[in-house]
N, C-alpha and C positions, 0 to 999 in steps of 0.2 A: 179791627184787631181779632185775630186766630182763639179763640176759646181755648181751656189749657185742656193737654192729655193728661188724663191719669185713670189709673186705675188702683181701687183702696181695698182694703178686707174690710169686713164688716167693723163696726166701731169698738171699741174697748167699753163704752160703757151702753149696755142693750138699751136702757133707759130715756138715752139721749134721744134714742127716734121714735116715733111713734109708729105705732101699724100702721099700714093704710087704710083709709079712712072707707065704710062701706059705701057701696054707691046711691049717688044721691044728696052726700055728704058738702054743707054746704058753710063758709066759712062762719055764719052767723049761727050754724048748729055745734061747729067745732069750740066755737065761743062762748056757747052755753054749755058745755060739758067742762069747762075750767072752773077750777077751785074759784070761790067769789074772793078771795085774796087776789091771785093771780088776776084775777078777771078786772079787777078794781086797780092791780099794780100796771097793768099794760095801757088800760084806759088812761090813767094818768098820766103816761108817759108820752102817749100820744098825742095826748092832750097838752102837752109843756114843749112839746117839738113843735106841733103846728103853729103855738102862740108865741112861740119865744127862739125858735130854729134851733141849729145844734149848737151854736155860742151857747147857749144855756143849760145842756146838758153835759155833765162828765162822759169822758170815752166809755168807761165803761156802762151806760144807760145808753149810748149811741149804738155800741154793739149791741146790748138787747135790744133795740129794736129792729137792727139787723134780725137776730137770732129766732126773734119771734115767727120768723116766717118758715124757717126751718123745721123750728123746734115749736109748735105749735099747744101740746099739753103739758108744759111743764118749766118750772123756774130757770132762766137760763142764766139768771145771774152770777152765778157759779161759775160757771163755762165761761162767761165775760171776761170777769176776772183772772181766769187762769190763762185766757188770751193774752191778755195783758201783763203777765208778770213773765208771759213765753217770751214775747214780742216787743214789750214797751209803753206803744201809745195806738191810736185808731190807725192812724196810718199804715204801720209797720201790721198790724194784723194783717190790711184788706190786702198790702201787697207780698203778703209773703207767700212763699211758694208750697203750693199744693202740697207736697211731701211733707213738708216742714210742720204744716198747720196738721195733717194727719198725725203728729206725733204727740199734740196735745189731746189730754183723755178725755173723750165726751163728743170727740169731732169725727164725723164723718161725710159720706159725699155730699148730704144736704146742705150741711152746714160751708162745706167748701165752695158748694156752688154759688150760692149768695153772696158770699164773703167776694168772688170773684166777680161777679156780675154788680158790685157797688165800684170795684176799682174798673173795671171796662167802662162804667158809666163816667168816672169822675174823668178818665182818662180822653174820653170821645168828648166830654163836654168843654173839656181844656182845649182839646186841639179842636174844635170847632171856632174857638175864641181866636187863633190866630192862622186857619188853612185861609188861601187866597185873599191873604189881608198882607199890606207891606207891614215886614217884622220890625223895620228900624224905627215907627212910629206905632208899634204895638207889641213894645220891648217888656215892659210890666207883665202883659199876658203872655209872652210867649216864656220868659223867666218861670212864671207860676204854670206853663203846660212842662218844661222839660224838671220842674221839682216834681210833681204828680208822676209823671214816667219814671222817674231815677232817681230819686233822694232816697227812695226806703227798698232799692236792692239789694240783693245780699252778695251778688257778685258784679264785678264790672260788667257794662255796658255802653259801645261808641253808639252813637247816631248821628247820621249826615240830613241836615234840612239844606233842601237844595231850593232857592230862589229863583224866580223869573229877572228880567229887566226892570222890571218897578220894584226888586225885593221884597214881592210877593211868595209866601210858602207853596209853592208847588207839589212838593214830597217830602215826609219825614220816612227816614227807612234805617233801620235796624243794620249796622253792617258787620258789626262782632258782637261777641258775648265773649265772657272767661271767666278767672279766678277772681278772688276777692281782691286780689291788688296789679293781677296784669290781664290785659284782655289784646288780644293780638289785630293788627288795623292797616291793610295792604292800600299806600297810597294810588296804588294803580288803576286797582278796584272803585277808589271812589271817583276819581278824575274819569275813567271810561264811565261810571253811570252818569254823572254830570253830562256827560254830550250827550247820553243816549235819552238823558231827559234835555236836553236844549238848557239847561239852566245856564245863570249869569255867576250865579253866587254861591255860596256855601258858607254853613255856618257848624264846627265842628261840637258837639255834646256828648261827655260821657260822665259817668259817675264816681265816686269815690267813695266805696261803701265802708274805708274808715272812719269816714264821715270828715275828715281835715279834704278841703278843696287844693292844697296847696299842688302845684303841677310838679311833677317830676323828671328828671335828666330824659327820659324815655318820653313822655309827653310832650318835651319842648323840640325834642329830635323830629319825631311825627308830625306834631304842623309846620316845621318849619319845610320838610319834603312837599306834604300836602299844598303849603302855600306857593312854591319855587313851582310845582310841575303844576297847579292850575293857572298860577298865574303864566305860565308859559302860551297857555289856550286864552288867554284872554280871560278867565274864570274868575271871579277874585274871592279870598276868603275873607270875609269881616270878621269872623271870632272866633274862637274855643272856648266854650264853658266847661268848666269843670263843676259836677254838682255836688255840693257836700250835702250833710243831714241840716246843717243851721244855715249857712251860707252858698253864694254860687261865685265862683270867680271868673272873671272875663279876662282873658289873655291880652284882648284891647283895652283894654281898663288898669291892666298890668301892667302894662308896658311890654310884651311879650311879641306883640305883631306890631 
């Protein structure tokens, strides 16, 4: 997954980003220069995370753990809370576009890079659970992957999952991105790509940033066009998944396919 490309001005709050460490600065040396209350707080959070995992921590504390690396000598709790006020929850913060993150006072390139690394790692781990495996028998893992990739996007994106004869995932490709409520998709391009990959089946996936996964008339019409065109070439459209904030809608389960 390519890294984000962005250029940002200097952060609004200069104190949020420490000056470069002198040569020879080590993590231990940096920690030693922390005020004792911050050093103890960070140590407690790390211990709780290692003992209980993320489930034992509220979103703002999990964000603090991520921010520690980007801001080594400052209390990051206020910044974590500002991020949650702006975006709602941990997942939405990590998934937010760099330009939107940069609008939050105190956020600069170092923080954005750390958040995008977490997002990329989550998507790669989720993808590894389904890649080259039969998706029909790994359906829950597939839904988790689609949710990780799309549920918190602020604009619509259509992805096509291409499957081989054994229904193993051989490619997951973003076909198009759009606005908050519309995305262009060309059935001809989807089918052409399936032929290039020698795919035997497809699963369409797209998100509804509104949070409601109910399909629109355009969603239904586009799905039927792809089903008809693919079927003429003996390519099966297994399903079309619409990812909402809280739930995922399956065209097949709902009787649209």
